[in-house]
Backbone as CSV, one residue per row, in Angstrom:
resi,resn,N_x,N_y,N_z,CA_x,CA_y,CA_z,C_x,C_y,C_z
1,MET,-41.555,-140.814,-131.505,-42.310,-141.857,-132.475,-43.157,-141.392,-133.518
2,LYS,-43.587,-140.516,-133.267,-44.839,-140.152,-134.367,-44.456,-139.580,-135.339
3,GLN,-43.097,-138.538,-134.575,-42.579,-137.748,-136.112,-41.559,-139.068,-136.730
4,LEU,-41.173,-139.872,-136.499,-40.223,-140.523,-136.776,-41.215,-141.108,-138.221
5,LEU,-42.779,-141.784,-137.471,-43.496,-142.631,-138.325,-44.036,-141.738,-139.533
6,GLN,-44.549,-140.011,-139.192,-44.697,-139.579,-140.367,-43.684,-139.612,-140.854
7,GLN,-42.370,-139.390,-140.804,-41.483,-139.556,-141.948,-41.176,-140.579,-142.588
8,TYR,-41.459,-141.913,-142.084,-41.785,-143.182,-143.014,-42.415,-143.313,-143.877
9,SER,-44.084,-142.476,-143.289,-44.958,-142.658,-144.349,-45.197,-141.606,-145.329
10,GLU,-44.433,-140.597,-144.991,-43.918,-139.591,-145.888,-43.188,-140.158,-147.305
11,TYR,-42.009,-140.710,-146.879,-40.933,-141.301,-147.684,-41.421,-142.572,-148.049
12,ASN,-42.309,-143.560,-147.612,-43.126,-144.607,-148.162,-44.415,-144.538,-149.377
13,LEU,-44.767,-142.901,-149.375,-45.570,-142.715,-150.347,-44.598,-141.773,-151.930
14,TRP,-43.651,-141.133,-151.183,-42.750,-140.567,-152.193,-42.245,-142.130,-153.076
15,SER,-41.625,-142.871,-152.114,-40.586,-143.794,-152.947,-41.340,-144.799,-153.858
16,ASN,-42.719,-144.951,-153.234,-43.882,-145.865,-154.261,-43.964,-145.308,-155.224
17,ALA,-44.123,-143.886,-155.115,-44.542,-143.003,-156.749,-43.361,-143.498,-157.565
18,LYS,-42.190,-143.123,-156.750,-41.305,-143.284,-157.861,-41.016,-144.673,-158.546
19,VAL,-41.040,-145.912,-157.726,-41.397,-147.084,-158.727,-42.390,-146.923,-159.518
20,ALA,-43.711,-146.788,-158.860,-44.273,-146.872,-159.951,-44.974,-146.454,-161.389
21,GLU,-43.958,-144.622,-160.917,-43.889,-144.153,-162.347,-42.946,-144.797,-163.404
22,ALA,-42.052,-145.483,-162.678,-40.860,-146.298,-163.529,-41.643,-147.468,-164.210
23,ILE,-42.425,-147.982,-163.371,-43.129,-149.014,-163.844,-44.634,-148.999,-165.051
24,LYS,-44.968,-147.588,-164.771,-45.746,-147.499,-165.716,-45.291,-147.348,-167.025
25,LEU,-44.204,-146.586,-167.100,-43.126,-146.070,-168.213,-42.866,-147.364,-169.110
26,LEU,-42.993,-148.228,-168.688,-42.761,-150.059,-169.337,-43.964,-150.146,-170.463
27,THR,-43.697,-150.943,-171.205,-44.740,-151.877,-172.123,-45.459,-152.516,-171.144
28,HIS,-46.724,-153.054,-171.369,-47.222,-154.369,-170.988,-46.540,-155.546,-170.485
29,GLU,-45.717,-155.793,-171.629,-44.680,-156.562,-171.641,-43.584,-157.110,-170.699
30,GLN,-43.021,-155.882,-170.669,-42.248,-155.683,-169.613,-42.501,-155.612,-168.127
31,GLN,-43.912,-154.854,-167.953,-44.656,-154.995,-166.464,-44.588,-156.581,-166.121
32,HIS,-44.891,-157.441,-166.952,-45.336,-158.637,-166.992,-44.083,-159.739,-167.184
33,LYS,-43.304,-159.262,-167.347,-42.208,-160.535,-167.928,-41.344,-160.813,-166.619
34,GLU,-41.761,-162.668,-166.992,-41.170,-163.196,-165.766,-39.948,-163.156,-165.470
35,VAL,-39.632,-162.902,-163.950,-38.512,-162.661,-163.755,-37.771,-163.421,-162.279
36,VAL,-37.062,-163.866,-161.848,-36.892,-164.596,-160.038,-37.031,-163.657,-159.395
37,SER,-37.938,-163.753,-158.687,-37.774,-162.948,-157.565,-39.222,-163.494,-156.315
38,SER,-39.421,-162.961,-155.348,-40.630,-163.245,-154.055,-42.023,-163.247,-155.381
39,PHE,-42.223,-162.639,-156.365,-43.309,-162.671,-157.127,-43.000,-162.524,-158.393
40,SER,-43.418,-163.375,-159.423,-42.819,-163.558,-160.709,-43.080,-162.175,-161.838
41,SER,-43.139,-161.103,-161.738,-43.183,-159.712,-162.288,-42.865,-158.784,-161.549
42,LEU,-42.988,-157.826,-162.355,-42.673,-156.249,-161.455,-44.241,-156.130,-161.115
43,TYR,-45.209,-156.425,-162.392,-46.672,-156.060,-161.788,-47.294,-156.894,-160.660
44,LYS,-46.652,-157.915,-160.460,-46.923,-159.176,-159.156,-46.685,-158.347,-158.229
45,THR,-45.311,-158.062,-158.531,-44.943,-157.279,-157.034,-45.522,-156.220,-156.624
46,ALA,-45.877,-155.340,-157.562,-46.801,-153.856,-157.101,-47.934,-154.071,-156.533
47,VAL,-48.802,-155.439,-157.483,-49.605,-155.909,-156.633,-49.686,-156.444,-155.222
48,HIS,-48.807,-157.092,-155.138,-48.290,-157.742,-153.672,-48.597,-156.762,-152.702
49,VAL,-47.622,-155.798,-153.246,-47.611,-154.519,-151.663,-48.765,-153.687,-151.518
50,TYR,-49.515,-153.681,-152.688,-50.445,-152.414,-152.421,-51.617,-153.259,-151.859
51,GLY,-51.522,-155.001,-152.275,-52.318,-155.743,-151.536,-51.990,-156.130,-149.836
52,ALA,-50.673,-155.887,-149.539,-49.923,-155.780,-148.270,-50.697,-154.640,-147.521
53,GLU,-50.295,-153.204,-148.054,-50.622,-152.512,-147.298,-52.281,-152.144,-147.527
54,THR,-52.725,-152.430,-148.134,-54.368,-152.067,-148.190,-54.629,-153.183,-146.943
55,VAL,-54.364,-154.236,-146.619,-54.785,-155.022,-145.533,-54.254,-154.654,-144.254
56,TRP,-53.347,-154.187,-144.289,-52.954,-153.770,-142.854,-53.190,-152.515,-142.747
57,TYR,-53.619,-151.710,-143.747,-54.521,-150.241,-143.602,-55.802,-150.698,-142.813
58,ASN,-56.605,-151.608,-143.651,-58.057,-151.670,-142.933,-57.824,-152.583,-141.710
59,ARG,-56.951,-153.215,-141.812,-56.811,-153.596,-139.717,-56.790,-152.412,-139.031
60,ILE,-56.087,-151.663,-139.593,-55.502,-150.429,-138.558,-56.741,-149.338,-138.125
61,ARG,-57.738,-149.893,-139.165,-58.522,-148.725,-139.526,-59.978,-149.759,-138.741
62,LYS,-59.763,-150.889,-138.552,-60.824,-151.428,-137.761,-62.072,-151.504,-137.979
63,GLY,-62.640,-152.981,-138.258,-64.097,-153.050,-139.065,-64.225,-153.238,-140.322
64,ALA,-62.900,-152.434,-141.270,-63.379,-152.835,-143.020,-62.769,-154.258,-143.213
65,GLN,-62.875,-154.587,-143.929,-63.340,-155.918,-144.646,-61.808,-156.071,-145.130
66,ILE,-60.955,-157.404,-144.847,-59.978,-157.985,-144.464,-59.961,-158.739,-146.038
67,THR,-59.401,-158.448,-147.196,-59.412,-159.312,-148.142,-57.983,-159.436,-149.139
68,LYS,-57.714,-160.430,-149.479,-56.266,-160.424,-150.516,-56.393,-159.810,-151.681
69,ILE,-55.726,-159.141,-152.207,-55.994,-158.200,-153.289,-55.390,-158.982,-154.485
70,GLU,-54.139,-159.663,-154.144,-53.840,-160.393,-155.284,-54.391,-161.355,-156.062
71,ASP,-55.493,-161.588,-155.499,-56.541,-162.987,-155.998,-57.597,-162.178,-156.426
72,ASN,-58.094,-160.923,-156.776,-58.608,-160.218,-157.410,-58.395,-159.089,-158.055
73,PHE,-57.378,-158.731,-158.093,-56.804,-157.190,-158.652,-56.503,-157.459,-159.943
74,SER,-57.074,-157.160,-161.002,-56.363,-157.252,-162.741,-56.444,-156.030,-163.678
75,GLY,-56.450,-154.934,-162.941,-56.815,-153.712,-163.610,-55.016,-153.376,-164.099
76,SER,-55.017,-152.366,-164.578,-53.733,-151.845,-165.692,-52.781,-151.478,-164.354
77,MET,-51.323,-151.261,-164.949,-50.243,-151.078,-163.781,-50.935,-149.143,-163.734
78,HIS,-51.381,-148.711,-164.667,-51.877,-147.372,-164.372,-52.943,-147.236,-163.200
79,LEU,-54.037,-148.237,-163.511,-54.778,-148.193,-162.060,-54.098,-148.860,-160.930
80,LEU,-53.469,-149.635,-160.912,-52.777,-150.162,-159.973,-51.885,-149.054,-159.058
81,GLY,-51.445,-148.423,-159.816,-50.444,-147.139,-159.163,-50.897,-145.973,-158.535
82,ASP,-52.368,-145.997,-159.163,-53.159,-144.388,-158.877,-53.764,-145.207,-157.700
83,ALA,-54.098,-146.110,-157.166,-54.754,-146.968,-156.407,-53.752,-146.897,-155.258
84,TRP,-52.834,-147.222,-155.440,-51.449,-147.767,-154.316,-51.007,-146.650,-153.232
85,LEU,-51.275,-145.074,-154.787,-50.535,-144.112,-154.080,-51.656,-143.313,-153.577
86,ALA,-53.047,-143.423,-153.829,-54.008,-142.585,-153.079,-54.251,-143.656,-151.827
87,LEU,-53.773,-144.841,-151.471,-53.445,-145.363,-150.028,-53.051,-144.929,-148.995
88,ASP,-51.732,-145.102,-150.147,-50.338,-144.649,-149.402,-50.677,-142.666,-148.589
89,ASP,-51.438,-142.178,-149.476,-51.639,-141.043,-149.165,-52.797,-140.968,-147.919
90,ARG,-53.418,-142.059,-147.929,-54.892,-142.387,-146.726,-53.861,-142.730,-145.700
91,LEU,-52.526,-143.618,-145.619,-51.980,-144.108,-144.931,-50.996,-142.948,-144.034
92,SER,-50.618,-142.128,-144.884,-49.565,-140.857,-144.016,-50.672,-139.885,-143.792
93,LEU,-52.031,-139.896,-144.005,-52.491,-138.360,-143.284,-53.244,-139.788,-141.990
94,PHE,-53.240,-140.537,-142.137,-53.721,-141.785,-140.671,-52.540,-140.955,-139.819
95,VAL,-51.147,-141.439,-140.230,-50.284,-141.331,-139.427,-49.902,-140.020,-138.841
96,ALA,-50.294,-138.824,-139.520,-50.295,-137.218,-139.405,-51.172,-137.033,-138.410
97,THR,-52.256,-137.660,-138.202,-53.340,-137.412,-137.378,-53.982,-137.948,-135.955
98,VAL,-53.347,-139.683,-136.040,-53.566,-140.156,-134.824,-52.542,-139.303,-133.228
99,SER,-52.948,-139.909,-132.166,-51.935,-138.963,-131.197,-50.752,-139.824,-131.059
100,GLU,-50.177,-139.532,-130.433,-48.846,-140.196,-129.960,-49.088,-141.382,-129.066
101,GLY,-50.211,-141.068,-128.119,-50.209,-142.519,-127.172,-51.297,-143.547,-128.282
102,PHE,-51.781,-143.059,-128.962,-52.544,-144.348,-129.790,-51.748,-145.190,-130.548
103,LEU,-50.653,-144.736,-130.653,-49.407,-145.504,-131.606,-48.723,-146.710,-130.823
104,TYR,-48.938,-146.056,-129.197,-48.391,-147.105,-128.466,-49.795,-148.366,-128.100
105,GLU,-50.455,-148.658,-128.267,-52.250,-149.034,-128.475,-51.426,-150.243,-129.060
106,LYS,-52.233,-151.696,-128.372,-52.401,-152.864,-129.137,-53.355,-152.914,-129.968
107,LEU,-53.131,-153.486,-131.138,-54.084,-153.724,-131.792,-54.287,-155.425,-132.237
108,ASP,-55.614,-155.932,-132.399,-55.919,-157.302,-132.058,-55.924,-157.458,-133.271
109,TYR,-55.804,-158.482,-134.153,-56.210,-158.951,-135.747,-55.915,-160.272,-136.050
110,GLN,-56.598,-160.942,-136.811,-56.170,-162.020,-137.463,-55.524,-161.887,-138.757
111,SER,-54.431,-162.695,-139.135,-53.857,-162.805,-140.156,-54.563,-163.625,-141.310
112,LEU,-54.001,-163.580,-142.289,-54.913,-164.089,-143.677,-55.188,-165.628,-143.592
113,LYS,-54.441,-166.206,-142.648,-54.982,-167.516,-142.100,-55.303,-168.137,-140.785
114,GLY,-56.207,-167.070,-140.673,-57.058,-166.896,-139.404,-56.564,-167.070,-137.923
115,GLU,-55.043,-166.848,-138.002,-54.042,-166.862,-136.507,-54.494,-165.362,-135.793
116,SER,-54.685,-165.556,-134.488,-55.027,-164.266,-134.073,-53.467,-163.849,-133.047
117,PHE,-53.625,-162.058,-133.163,-52.247,-161.401,-132.855,-52.628,-160.211,-132.387
118,SER,-51.624,-159.974,-131.451,-52.275,-158.457,-131.093,-50.256,-157.329,-130.941
119,GLU,-50.451,-156.465,-131.424,-49.196,-156.107,-131.725,-49.517,-154.340,-131.560
120,GLU,-48.439,-153.689,-130.784,-48.775,-152.060,-130.617,-48.398,-151.693,-132.159
121,LEU,-49.548,-150.708,-132.423,-49.766,-150.013,-133.935,-48.476,-149.375,-134.666
122,TYR,-47.737,-148.860,-133.346,-46.271,-148.625,-134.044,-45.640,-149.511,-134.872
123,LEU,-45.377,-150.644,-134.016,-44.422,-151.696,-134.702,-45.565,-152.418,-135.905
124,ILE,-46.494,-152.494,-136.102,-47.531,-152.663,-137.415,-47.074,-151.667,-138.399
125,LEU,-47.094,-149.901,-137.894,-46.751,-149.217,-139.326,-45.442,-149.532,-139.768
126,LEU,-44.334,-149.791,-138.584,-42.893,-149.922,-139.228,-42.761,-151.305,-140.112
127,HIS,-43.214,-152.122,-139.995,-43.710,-153.149,-140.611,-44.262,-152.956,-141.934
128,VAL,-45.066,-152.260,-141.875,-45.628,-152.271,-143.150,-45.149,-151.260,-144.429
129,PHE,-44.431,-150.528,-143.501,-43.122,-149.336,-144.140,-41.795,-150.378,-144.551
130,ASN,-41.380,-151.097,-143.711,-40.114,-152.102,-143.993,-40.344,-152.564,-145.266
131,HIS,-41.972,-153.267,-145.173,-42.289,-154.724,-146.035,-42.324,-153.970,-147.311
132,SER,-43.015,-152.621,-147.448,-42.936,-152.491,-148.826,-41.314,-151.689,-149.190
133,THR,-40.590,-151.343,-148.382,-39.226,-150.837,-149.073,-38.542,-152.324,-149.365
134,TYR,-38.391,-153.647,-148.785,-38.185,-154.502,-148.946,-38.262,-155.070,-150.525
135,HIS,-39.445,-154.880,-150.660,-40.095,-155.091,-152.120,-39.904,-154.163,-153.253
136,ARG,-39.494,-152.712,-153.013,-39.316,-151.850,-153.782,-37.901,-151.892,-154.263
137,GLY,-37.021,-152.540,-152.948,-35.628,-153.287,-153.576,-35.504,-154.089,-154.966
138,GLN,-36.539,-155.284,-154.448,-36.551,-156.367,-155.603,-37.447,-155.640,-157.087
139,MET,-38.032,-154.314,-156.684,-38.604,-153.886,-158.117,-37.854,-153.291,-159.113
140,VAL,-36.925,-152.582,-158.048,-35.832,-151.833,-158.979,-34.715,-152.771,-159.572
141,THR,-34.610,-154.045,-159.043,-33.630,-155.143,-159.558,-34.797,-155.868,-160.937
142,MET,-35.220,-155.269,-160.633,-36.560,-156.096,-161.930,-36.595,-155.365,-162.640
143,LEU,-36.564,-154.074,-162.611,-36.974,-152.841,-163.718,-35.450,-152.889,-164.304
144,ARG,-34.257,-152.887,-163.919,-33.399,-153.666,-164.548,-33.275,-154.297,-165.535
145,GLN,-33.683,-155.543,-164.974,-33.763,-156.840,-165.459,-34.516,-157.070,-166.611
146,THR,-35.630,-155.800,-166.911,-36.824,-155.838,-167.990,-36.440,-154.752,-169.080
147,GLY,-35.093,-154.481,-168.529,-34.253,-153.652,-169.666,-35.055,-151.834,-169.250
148,ALA,-35.757,-151.354,-168.511,-36.164,-150.028,-168.046,-34.871,-148.668,-168.255
149,GLU,-34.855,-148.062,-169.019,-34.051,-146.896,-168.855,-33.445,-145.908,-167.753
150,LYS,-34.847,-145.889,-167.111,-34.900,-144.936,-165.894,-35.190,-145.980,-164.701
151,ILE,-34.252,-145.489,-164.297,-34.043,-146.643,-162.600,-33.929,-145.564,-161.347
152,PRO,-35.378,-145.478,-160.823,-35.617,-144.342,-159.506,-34.564,-144.543,-158.376
153,ASN,-33.865,-143.408,-158.017,-33.371,-143.407,-156.977,-34.404,-143.525,-155.635
154,SER,-34.541,-144.331,-155.042,-36.120,-144.834,-153.922,-35.207,-144.816,-152.573
155,ASP,-34.168,-144.625,-152.541,-33.293,-144.778,-150.650,-33.778,-143.677,-150.134
156,PHE,-33.647,-143.888,-149.174,-34.408,-142.953,-147.924,-33.630,-141.717,-147.421
157,ILE,-32.107,-141.717,-147.983,-31.181,-140.423,-147.845,-32.033,-139.474,-149.293
158,ALA,-32.161,-140.267,-150.102,-32.882,-139.226,-151.324,-33.814,-138.197,-150.888
159,TRP,-34.615,-138.639,-150.282,-35.908,-138.652,-150.075,-35.507,-137.532,-149.057
160,ALA,-34.569,-138.154,-148.248,-34.161,-136.649,-146.906,-33.446,-135.476,-147.272
161,ARG,-33.002,-135.813,-148.362,-32.153,-134.863,-149.186,-33.196,-133.784,-149.955
162,MET,-33.962,-134.697,-150.948,-34.748,-133.916,-151.448,-35.778,-132.806,-150.446
163,ARG,-36.680,-133.391,-149.449,-37.296,-132.515,-148.757,-36.201,-131.256,-148.238
164,ASN,-35.068,-131.104,-147.882,-34.216,-130.206,-147.657,-33.918,-129.500,-149.029
């Protein structure tokens, strides 16, 4: 399980970097262009993914304050991209340094609505990576809708091929 999660965390970092860089190449207007999706712009979608990863990382690291980033972040896409990738790098380092057994321990946490839950850490990590993949797919579609000229290939197999 640990090896798989390490691969997913490395893939998550790589693919988020590709998408963030593609968004950074756009104008401010393109980054904030209204589109029909879960979130109304590329920028808002990227903020959501960064925010969700931050919440989960803070839960995993226990004791860190849980706040909803979307309500407070107003920085540029360059600042957002840098913060997002730094977080993904920390998440990847966390996965690389925990023991296999720790991945099967339950983590007690509260949702942003205050509901209590308990899940095994490996399931939470799989959720974090899957959630990011879901929204990256939306961002690729949004890139096309905003007129982006460079659409990154963020598929898992592209990462696997690149590694070899």
